[in-house]
C-alpha positions, 0 to 999 in steps of 0.5 A, a space after each residue: 526034293 534032294 536034301 542039301 547039306 551045304 549052301 555056298 553063297 556068292 554075291 556077284 558085283 563087278 568082278 569080271 576078272 576073278 569070277 571064273 576062278 572063284 566059280 571053278 574052286 567051288 566046281 572042284 570041291 570034294 563032295 562024294 558024301 554030302 550035297 552042295 549047292 551054289 547060290 549066286 546073287 547077280 547084284 547088278 554091276 556094270 561089267 561082264 561078270 554075269 556073262 562069265 558066270 553064265 559061260 562058265 556054268 554052261 560047261 560044268 556037268 557035275 552034281 553041284 546045284 547052281 542057282 542064279 538069283 537077280 536083284 532088280 537093282 544094286 542092293 549091296 553085299 549085305 542084301 545079296 547074302 540075305 537073299 541067298 540065306 532065305 532061299 537056301 536049302 543047306 543045313 549049312 551055309 558058307 560065304 564066298 566073296 566072288 573075288 576070292 576062291 575056296 581052296 582044295 577040299 575046303 567044303 569036305 574038311 569042314 564038313 567032317 566036323 559037323 559029323 564029329 560035332 553035330 550041335 556046332 553053330 559055327 566052324 571057322 577055317 583058316 585063311 590064306 593071303 594072296 599078298 603077304 601081310 603080317 598084320 592081316 595074317 596075325 588077325 585072320 589066321 587061326 592057330 591049333 597052338 592057341 585054340 582047341 578043336 572044339 568049344 562046347 561052352 557058351 561063355 568061352 565061345 562068346 569070348 573066342 567069337 569077340 576076341 579071336 575069331 577072324 572078323 569075316 563072314 567067309 571062311 566059315 561053315 554056319 549052321 542055317 538054323 542058327 542064323 534064321 532062329 536068331 535073326 542073324 541076317 546082315 544089316 544092309 547098307 553099313 560098312 564092316 557088316 561082318 563085324 556087326 554080324 559077329 557081334 550080334 551072333 556073340 549074344 547067341 553062340 553055344 558052340 564053335 569048332 575050328 578047322 585048321 588047314 587053309 580052306 580060303 584064299 583072300 585076294 588081299 591086294 585088290 585096290 577097289 576094296 572099302 579098306 583102300 578108299 581115301 574117304 573114311 566117313 562110312 567106314 568110321 560110321 560103321 565102327 561107331 554103330 558097332 560100339 553102340 550095339 556093343 553098349 547095348 549087348 553089355 546092358 543086356 548081359 554085362 560081362 568082361 568080353 563086351 567090356 573089352 570089345 568096347 575098349 578096343 573099339 573106342 581105342 580104335 576111333 581115337 586114331 588121328 589118321 582115321 579122322 584126317 581121312 573123314 570127309 563129312 565131319 557133320 554126319 560123324 559128329 551126330 553119330 558120335 553124339 548118338 553113341 556117347 548117349 548109348 553108352 550113358 543110357 546102357 549103364 557102361 562103366 565110368 572108364 568107357 564112358 569117359 573113353 567115349 568122350 575123350 576118344 572122339 576129340 580128333 574130330 574136333 582137333 583134326 590134324 593140329 600139330 600142336 594139339 595132337 601130341 598132348 592128346 596122344 599122350 593123355 589117350 595113352 593115360 586114359 588106356 592105362 586107367 580103363 585097362 586097370 579097371 577091367 579086372 574090377 568089372 
C-alpha cells in the first residue's frame, strides 16, 4: 500500500454551487515529492452536490487518490470530519470546507515545514477572505511580525493556540497521530466545534509552526452560515460549553492562559445583542446554571466566579432599556477588576 503524506478531508452538505471549485483547488495542488489523498464525506444533503462531485472526479486523471464515504443519514460537520480522520492514511490531515478552496501550492508550502520541523503538531497557514471584513481579517490572518516560524516550547505553544491562532479547523496541517493519540475528535452536535477542538488541543500541544503565505480561501459572505442565523440559541449553548470545558482545563493546569481564555469567553456572553437573539431561554438558563456550578466546582478564582454570575444577567434583563445601561456600566467595572487580578494568578 502506498504511503500517504497528507489527507485532505472534505465534508459535503448542500454545496452544489461551490463544490466543483473546491475539488479543482485540490486537484491543482503541486505535490511532486509527497503523496496526497482526498477523503470526501457525503453527509446526505438535499441538493445535487454529490452529482457534481462524481462528475468532477470522472474527468480527473492525476495521482491524488480520491475516496468517497457515504453517511447513511445527515450527521453533521463534526461527525463527517471524525469519520474521515478514522479512515485517513496520511501522516498529516487538513480540513477543507466544501464551499471554500485551497490556494495554489498551499499543501506544498505547508508540507515543506514538516521536513524542516519533523516533530511539529500543527502548522497554521494564512487565510484569504472572499469579502473584506476588518474584524475577520484581524482574527484570521497570521503575521510574521507578531509570530515566529516555529514554537518548540509547550507553554508558549499553548499560549499561542489559545490567544493567537485562528479558531478554525481549516487552514491547518495537523499531525494525525496528534489527533488520534490524544483523542482529539470533534464533538458532535455542537456549534463552535472548532473552538472546542482548539481548547482541547491546548492541553496536549507541544509545537506549532506558521506558514505565512495565503493557503486557504474563505467564502465569508455565504448567507446560510451559522453565524448569519437569527436564532443564536445553539451558538450561545456552544459558547457556554466552551466555558465549562475551560474551567475544567484550569482545574487540571492552573495557568494565566486558561484564566485569560475564561475571562474573554465570559465577557462575550454579556453582550445584550446576543441574548436578544436567543429564542429558547429555558434551555439557556439551565446551561448557564451548569456552567456556574462548574466554575465553582473547579475552584476558579473569585473574579471568574463573579463574572460567571454577573455576565449571565442579560438572560433575565432581556432588552429592558432602563436596566441595560446600568448593567453595561457595572460590567465595565467588573472587567477592569478581574483584569487587574490577572497579574496575581
